[in-house]
C-alpha positions, 0 to 999 in steps of 0.5 A, spaced: 488 462 488 489 469 488 490 474 494 489 481 494 493 485 500 489 491 503 493 495 507 489 500 511 492 507 514 490 511 519 493 517 517 495 524 519 488 528 517 492 534 517 498 532 512 493 529 507 498 532 502 504 528 504 500 521 504 498 523 497 504 523 495 507 517 497 501 514 495 503 517 488 510 514 488 508 507 489 504 507 482 509 506 479 513 503 485 509 497 486 508 494 478 515 495 477 516 489 483 511 485 481 504 486 484 498 487 481 496 494 484 488 495 483 489 502 487 491 507 493 485 510 495 484 516 500 479 519 504 474 523 500 467 523 505 466 521 512 472 519 516 478 523 514 484 520 516 482 512 513 486 511 507 487 504 503 491 500 498 490 493 494 495 489 491 494 483 488 498 477 487 497 470 485 499 466 492 502 468 499 509 466 496 509 471 491 507 477 496 514 474 499 518 474 493 514 482 492 516 484 499 523 482 498 524 486 492 521 493 496 527 491 500 532 491 496 529 497 491 532 504 492 525 508 490 521 504 495 526 504 501 526 512 500 519 512 500 519 508 506 524 513 509 520 518 507 513 516 510 518 515 517 521 522 517 513 525 515 510 521 520 503 522 516 502 514 517 499 513 524 497 506 523 498 501 518 495 494 518 494 488 512 489 483 511 489 478 506 484 477 502 481 471 497 475 472 491 469 469 493 467 464 486 461 461 484 461 454 487 
């Protein structure tokens, strides 16, 4: 089974540049930690305060291993601190999705 973690961010629309910097940092960190990064997506038109990230994993156990790696990685922790200091993420939720396959 494969799963995709969809992270939905509600961001401060006046700090889009800070969020984009945060997202760019994850572009190298996530693959190094074992996630299959499908992408970070910034608001473009319409709603100006919702961004998404999509990360693939083999299973939930792979996701849990990945989360453990993030907590012990200096670059990951620095990026988490950057977000906390700048306060550009107002809300963050995760949904785990699986692909629809033909029967």
